[in-house]
C-alpha positions in Angstrom: 99.5 14.2 27.3 102.4 16.6 26.9 104.9 16.3 24.0 107.1 13.2 24.1 104.5 11.2 25.9 105.3 12.7 29.3 102.4 13.1 31.8 101.1 16.6 32.2 102.2 18.1 35.5 99.4 18.1 38.2 97.4 21.2 38.7 98.4 23.4 41.5 95.0 22.9 43.3 95.6 19.1 43.3 98.7 19.5 45.3 97.1 21.6 48.1 96.2 19.9 51.4 92.6 19.5 52.4 91.4 22.7 54.1 90.7 22.7 57.8 87.0 22.8 58.8 85.8 24.2 62.1 82.5 22.4 61.5 82.4 18.8 60.3 80.9 18.8 56.8 78.5 16.1 55.3 76.4 15.8 58.5 72.8 15.2 57.5 71.2 16.9 60.6 73.0 19.2 63.0 72.0 20.2 66.5 69.2 22.6 65.5 67.9 20.8 62.4 65.8 17.8 63.5 64.9 15.0 61.0 61.2 14.2 60.4 59.3 12.9 63.4 59.1 9.2 62.3 62.8 9.1 61.5 63.6 11.0 64.7 61.7 8.5 66.8 63.5 5.5 65.2 66.9 7.2 65.7 66.0 8.0 69.3 65.1 4.4 69.9 68.5 3.4 68.4 70.3 5.7 70.8 68.3 4.0 73.6 69.4 0.5 72.4 73.1 1.6 72.3 73.2 3.0 75.8 71.6 -0.2 77.2 74.9 -1.9 76.9 76.6 0.0 79.7 73.4 0.2 81.7 73.2 -3.6 81.8 76.9 -4.5 82.0 77.6 -2.4 85.1 74.8 -3.9 87.3 75.7 -7.4 86.0 79.2 -6.8 87.3 78.4 -5.1 90.6 75.1 -6.7 91.9 76.4 -10.2 92.5 79.4 -8.9 94.4 77.1 -6.7 96.5 75.0 -9.8 97.5 72.0 -9.0 95.3 70.2 -11.4 92.9 68.3 -11.0 89.7 65.6 -8.9 91.3 68.1 -6.4 92.6 69.9 -6.4 89.3 66.6 -5.6 87.4 65.8 -2.8 89.9 69.3 -1.3 89.5 69.0 -1.4 85.7 65.6 0.3 85.9 67.1 3.0 88.2 70.1 3.6 86.0 67.8 4.0 83.0 65.5 6.4 84.7 68.3 8.6 86.0 70.0 8.5 82.6 66.8 9.7 81.0 66.6 12.6 83.4 70.2 13.5 83.1 70.2 13.3 79.3 67.2 15.6 79.1 68.6 18.2 81.5 72.0 18.2 79.7 70.4 18.8 76.3 68.1 21.5 77.7 70.2 23.3 80.3 73.8 22.0 80.0 76.0 22.1 76.9 72.8 21.6 74.9 74.7 19.1 72.8 73.1 15.8 71.7 75.0 14.0 74.4 73.5 11.0 76.2 74.4 11.0 80.0 74.5 7.4 81.3 76.4 5.1 83.6 80.2 5.2 83.6 82.8 2.4 83.9 85.1 4.9 85.6 83.2 4.6 88.9 83.1 0.8 88.9 86.6 0.2 90.6 85.7 2.6 93.4 82.3 0.9 93.9 84.0 -2.4 94.0 86.4 -1.0 96.6 83.4 0.0 98.7 81.9 -3.5 98.3 85.2 -5.0 99.7 85.3 -2.6 102.6 85.8 -4.2 106.1 82.6 -2.7 107.5 80.5 -4.9 105.2 82.5 -8.2 105.4 80.7 -9.4 108.6 77.1 -9.1 107.2 75.7 -12.6 106.6 72.3 -11.8 105.1 72.8 -11.1 101.3 69.8 -8.7 101.2 71.0 -6.7 104.1 74.5 -6.6 102.7 73.2 -5.4 99.3 71.2 -2.6 100.9 74.0 -1.5 103.3 76.6 -1.4 100.4 74.1 0.5 98.2 73.5 3.1 101.0 77.3 3.5 101.4 77.6 4.0 97.6 74.8 6.6 97.6 76.5 8.6 100.3 79.9 8.5 98.4 78.2 9.6 95.2 76.3 12.5 96.8 79.5 13.9 98.3 81.5 13.3 95.0 78.9 15.2 93.0 79.9 18.4 94.7 83.2 18.4 92.9 81.8 18.7 89.4 79.0 21.0 90.6 81.5 23.4 92.1 84.1 23.2 89.3 81.3 23.6 86.7 79.0 26.3 88.0 81.8 28.4 89.6 83.6 28.7 86.3 86.8 27.0 87.5 86.7 24.4 84.8 86.1 27.1 82.3 89.4 28.7 83.4 91.2 25.4 83.1 89.9 24.6 79.6 90.9 28.0 78.3 94.4 26.6 78.1 93.3 23.7 75.9 94.3 23.9 72.3 93.6 21.6 69.3 97.0 20.0 70.0 96.1 19.0 73.6 92.6 18.0 72.5 93.9 15.3 70.2 95.2 12.9 72.9 92.3 13.7 75.2 89.5 12.9 72.7 91.4 10.1 70.9 92.1 8.2 74.1 88.5 8.8 75.4 87.5 6.4 72.5 90.6 4.2 72.0 91.2 3.9 75.7 88.1 1.7 76.1 89.5 -1.0 73.9 89.1 -3.7 76.6 85.3 -3.4 76.2 85.6 -4.1 72.5 87.0 -7.3 70.9 87.9 -9.0 74.3 84.2 -9.1 75.1 83.3 -10.0 71.5 85.7 -13.1 71.8 83.7 -14.4 74.7 81.1 -15.6 72.1 82.9 -15.0 68.8 80.2 -16.6 66.6 77.7 -14.0 67.8 80.0 -11.0 68.3 81.9 -11.4 65.0 78.6 -11.8 63.1 77.4 -8.5 64.7 80.6 -6.7 63.5 80.2 -8.1 60.0 76.5 -7.2 59.7 77.1 -3.8 61.2 79.8 -3.0 58.6 77.7 -4.3 55.8 74.7 -2.2 56.6 76.6 0.9 57.6 79.2 1.1 54.9 79.1 -1.5 52.2 75.4 -1.3 51.2 75.5 2.5 51.0 78.7 2.2 49.0 77.2 -0.2 46.5 74.0 1.9 46.3 76.3 5.0 45.7 74.6 6.9 48.5 71.1 6.9 46.9 69.3 6.1 50.2 70.6 6.9 53.8 68.3 4.3 55.3 70.8 1.4 55.7 73.6 3.3 57.2 71.4 5.5 59.4 69.6 2.5 60.9 72.4 0.0 60.7 72.3 -0.7 64.4 68.6 -1.7 64.3 69.0 -3.9 61.3 72.1 -5.7 62.4 71.1 -6.2 66.1 67.7 -7.7 65.1 69.3 -10.1 62.7 72.1 -11.3 65.0 69.8 -11.4 68.1 67.4 -13.7 66.2 70.4 -15.8 65.1 71.7 -16.0 68.7 68.2 -17.1 69.8 68.1 -19.8 67.2 71.4 -21.1 68.4 70.1 -21.1 71.9 66.8 -22.9 71.0 68.7 -25.4 68.9 70.8 -26.5 71.9 74.2 -25.3 70.5 75.3 -24.4 74.0 74.0 -27.3 76.1 77.3 -28.9 76.7 79.4 -25.7 77.0 80.8 -24.1 80.2 78.7 -21.8 82.4 80.8 -18.8 81.3 80.1 -19.5 77.6 76.4 -20.0 78.2 76.2 -16.8 80.1 77.8 -14.9 77.2 76.1 -16.7 74.3 72.6 -17.8 75.4 69.7 -15.3 75.1 67.8 -16.8 78.1 70.4 -16.5 80.8 70.3 -12.7 81.7 67.7 -13.4 84.4 66.3 -9.8 83.9 62.9 -10.4 82.3 61.5 -12.8 85.0 62.8 -10.6 87.8 61.7 -7.2 86.5 58.3 -5.9 87.8 55.7 -4.9 85.2 55.4 -1.3 86.4 57.8 0.4 88.9 58.8 4.0 89.3 62.2 4.5 90.8 62.2 7.0 93.7 64.7 8.8 95.9 66.4 6.8 98.6 64.6 3.6 97.6 67.3 1.5 99.3 67.2 3.5 102.5 68.9 6.6 104.0 72.5 7.0 102.6 75.5 6.5 104.9 78.7 8.4 104.7 82.3 7.5 105.1 85.1 10.0 104.5 87.5 7.6 102.8 84.9 6.3 100.4 83.8 9.8 99.6 87.4 10.9 98.8 87.9 7.9 96.6 84.6 8.5 94.7 85.6 12.2 94.3 88.8 11.0 92.5 86.6 8.9 90.2 84.4 11.9 89.6 87.4 14.0 88.6 88.6 11.4 86.2 85.0 11.1 84.8 85.0 14.9 84.4 88.2 14.8 82.2 86.9 11.9 80.1 83.5 13.6 79.7 85.3 16.7 78.5 86.8 14.6 75.7 83.5 13.1 74.9 81.7 16.5 74.8 84.3 17.7 72.3 83.7 14.6 70.1 79.9 15.1 70.3 80.2 18.7 69.3 82.3 17.6 66.3 79.9 14.9 65.1 76.9 17.2 65.6 78.6 19.7 63.2 78.7 22.3 65.9 81.4 24.9 66.3 84.0 24.2 69.1 82.5 24.7 72.5 83.4 28.0 74.3 85.0 27.1 77.7 82.0 28.6 79.6 79.6 26.2 77.8 81.8 23.3 78.7 81.9 24.4 82.3 78.1 24.7 82.4 77.8 21.2 81.1 80.2 19.9 83.7 78.1 21.5 86.4 74.9 19.8 85.2 76.8 16.5 84.9 77.6 17.0 88.6 73.9 17.4 89.2 73.5 14.1 87.3 75.9 12.4 89.8 73.9 13.9 92.6 70.7 12.3 91.2 72.6 9.0 90.8 73.4 9.1 94.5 69.9 10.2 95.5 68.1 7.5 93.5 70.7 4.8 94.2 72.1 3.7 90.9 75.3 2.3 92.4 77.2 4.2 89.7 78.0 7.7 88.7 77.0 9.5 85.5 79.1 10.7 82.5 78.8 11.3 78.8 78.1 8.0 76.9 81.1 7.5 74.6 79.2 4.8 72.6 76.4 7.2 71.8 78.9 9.9 70.8 80.2 7.3 68.3 76.7 6.6 67.1 76.4 10.2 66.0 79.3 9.7 63.7 77.8 6.5 62.3 74.4 8.0 61.5 75.6 11.5 60.7 72.6 12.8 62.7 73.6 15.2 65.5 70.1 16.5 66.2 69.3 17.5 69.8 65.7 16.4 69.4 66.7 12.8 68.6 68.7 12.5 71.8 65.8 14.0 73.8 63.5 11.4 72.3 66.0 8.7 73.4 65.7 10.2 76.9 62.0 9.7 76.7 62.5 6.0 75.8 64.8 5.6 78.8 62.3 6.9 81.2 59.4 5.0 79.6 61.1 1.6 79.6 62.5 2.1 83.1 59.0 2.4 84.4 57.6 -0.5 82.3 60.1 -3.0 83.6 59.1 -6.1 81.6 59.3 -4.4 78.3 62.6 -2.7 79.1 64.0 -6.0 80.3 63.4 -7.6 76.9 65.8 -5.2 75.2 68.2 -5.3 78.2 68.6 -9.0 77.7 70.6 -8.6 74.4 73.8 -10.8 74.8 76.9 -8.8 75.8 79.0 -9.8 72.7 76.5 -8.0 70.5 76.9 -4.9 72.6 80.7 -5.2 72.5 80.6 -5.5 68.7 78.8 -2.2 68.5 81.5 -0.7 70.8 84.2 -1.7 68.3 82.8 0.7 65.8 81.5 3.5 68.1 84.7 3.8 70.3 86.7 3.9 67.0 84.5 6.8 65.8 85.2 8.8 69.0 88.9 8.1 68.7 89.0 9.3 65.1 87.2 12.5 66.1 90.2 13.2 68.3 92.6 12.5 65.4 90.6 14.9 63.3 91.9 17.9 65.3 95.4 17.2 63.8 94.2 19.3 60.8 94.5 22.4 62.9 98.1 21.6 64.1 101.5 21.9 62.3 102.6 18.3 62.0 106.0 19.4 60.7 106.9 20.9 64.1 109.1 18.8 66.3 107.5 20.3 69.3 104.1 19.2 68.1 105.4 15.7 67.3 107.0 15.3 70.7 103.8 16.3 72.6 101.6 14.2 70.5 103.8 11.1 70.5 104.8 11.2 74.2 101.3 12.0 75.6 99.6 9.3 73.5 102.3 6.7 74.3 102.3 7.4 78.0 98.5 7.6 78.0 98.4 4.0 76.9 101.4 2.7 78.7 100.8 4.0 82.3 97.2 2.7 82.5 98.3 -0.6 81.0 100.8 -1.0 83.9 98.3 -0.1 86.5 95.6 -2.5 85.0 98.0 -5.4 84.6 99.4 -5.0 88.1 95.8 -5.0 89.5 94.8 -8.0 87.5 97.7 -10.1 88.7 97.8 -9.1 92.4 94.2 -8.0 92.9 95.4 -4.6 94.2 97.0 -1.6 92.5 100.6 -0.5 92.5 99.8 2.0 95.2 99.0 -0.3 98.2 99.2 1.5 101.5 97.1 1.1 104.7 94.9 4.0 103.6 92.5 2.3 101.3 90.9 5.6 100.1 94.3 6.9 99.1 95.0 3.7 97.1 91.7 4.1 95.3 92.3 7.7 94.5 95.7 7.1 92.9 95.0 3.8 91.2 91.7 4.9 89.6 93.3 8.1 88.4 96.2 6.5 86.6 94.2 3.7 85.2 92.4 6.1 82.8 94.0 6.5 79.4 92.2 9.7 78.6 93.0 11.3 81.9 96.8 10.5 81.8 97.2 11.3 78.1 95.0 14.4 78.0 96.4 16.0 81.1 100.0 15.2 80.1 99.4 16.7 76.7 97.9 19.9 78.2 100.7 20.3 80.7 103.4 19.9 78.1 101.5 22.2 75.6 101.2 24.9 78.2 104.7 24.7 79.7 106.8 24.0 76.6 105.7 27.0 74.5 107.0 30.4 73.5 104.5 33.3 73.5 104.8 34.0 69.8 102.6 33.8 66.8 104.4 30.9 65.2 103.9 28.7 68.3 100.2 29.6 68.5 99.7 28.5 64.9 101.6 25.3 65.5 99.2 24.4 68.4 96.2 25.5 66.4 95.1 28.2 68.8 94.5 30.7 66.0 91.6 28.4 64.9 90.0 28.4 68.3 90.5 32.1 69.2 87.1 33.2 68.1 85.4 30.5 70.2 87.1 31.5 73.5 84.1 33.7 74.2 80.4 32.8 73.9 79.4 36.0 72.1 82.2 36.1 69.5 80.6 33.8 66.9 76.9 33.9 66.0 76.8 30.2 65.5 77.8 29.6 69.1 74.7 31.5 70.3 72.6 29.4 67.9 73.9 26.1 69.1 74.5 26.7 72.8 72.1 29.4 73.9 69.8 28.4 76.8 66.0 28.3 76.2 63.5 30.5 78.1 66.0 33.4 78.3 67.9 31.6 81.0 71.4 32.9 79.9 71.1 35.7 82.4 71.3 33.2 85.3 74.7 32.0 84.1 77.1 35.0 84.1 80.0 32.9 83.0 78.3 32.6 79.6 
């Protein structure tokens, strides 16, 4: 205490802001430092469990509308899993080389539903024939749509676009990639709140409160919080089902809460290997292809945000634009495989698995490659995979509440590179985030009330292109932020620092920083085949 009882003035160091970090600290295992094999296998299985949510929810939504039953749903889930395993492995080996899981995407669902409702399928009476015809039409649209990302990625065009991106424009893009999926969080939890809320509580206890009480002595509980919490709540949900808690409830409640209503286990074959064109030769329609290409472009933008979040949580340096472009090219190959094998849905970076990296603080590439092995293994052994795929949807939605929040906060983390005292920065951030939430909300509400989007012309393909594009929060907010950031700037040093570009300058080229070569270099001396690198 100073004389007279007055408090001593704070030290100068205490008044300094937290220094910006180009790599996220306190990550236990980064890309190139795998955990021990037993731990890596468990972590890989945990990634597999998390990506099952999207893999099951998409066929559950689409197959009944296509005319298929439980058998078709089980086969579609198996195919989605198999292709996701292939795409995840190729992305980690030849793409960005980040620990990114490549799985099914909700972005393609509205376009697929539009194909389902097309007039050319309305006169088909036989459900099995209708399912196969629609699936073949979806295959053709996906095959054509894949060329967009393949061309933009491997030609280097997307590299030239993302060179204009700054930490300022990355904030809305990455943040809305996570926060924009809020409709898949608590709204789905509330469909069976006694199960979903219990999952949120147990997940928080294992991931944050137990490690806090133990003062970080053991990383077991937070690292495997998903496994612990899902097992406990799944058993609890099964006990409620067996005890007859849902006997007198509505069909919708029973479908959400009961553990024996998925219909996947009985319909799944014991052993089945998905193969190309298993539903028949694909058919092509120009309008459907254009609509699917719009969905592919929206998926490209959203995946860009997810890739940036994955790089952050893997404690990697910011991706050079050429590496991002290479990853987009391989994601296009993933959509091509989705069309060839007939998944009924396109591929993109799994946002929930990106959030899991933040929860576990393990960004090892090997862990995600192991998870790809689990995807392929359980897609072939149908019965075993169906057991895990029958987890009630509210449990999955509860996981999303945490994982999507982690991805959104990764976007907010880039604010540390920006000058938040600049009115230009404040305008771009505030306006792009607000419009990124407001415009898609208008499009989604309009569609929910009238069963068609605000753009409603005689050209169905044009309607789908515009409505799908402006229904994506990440797409609207990210592109608006980038446009404003590029057009409303002076070419001076002060503006560059306000946008945070001085932090990213050394990552504009692949060879500028030795860490970039360590994280993103291709194996087997394959870099020479990618001159953009």
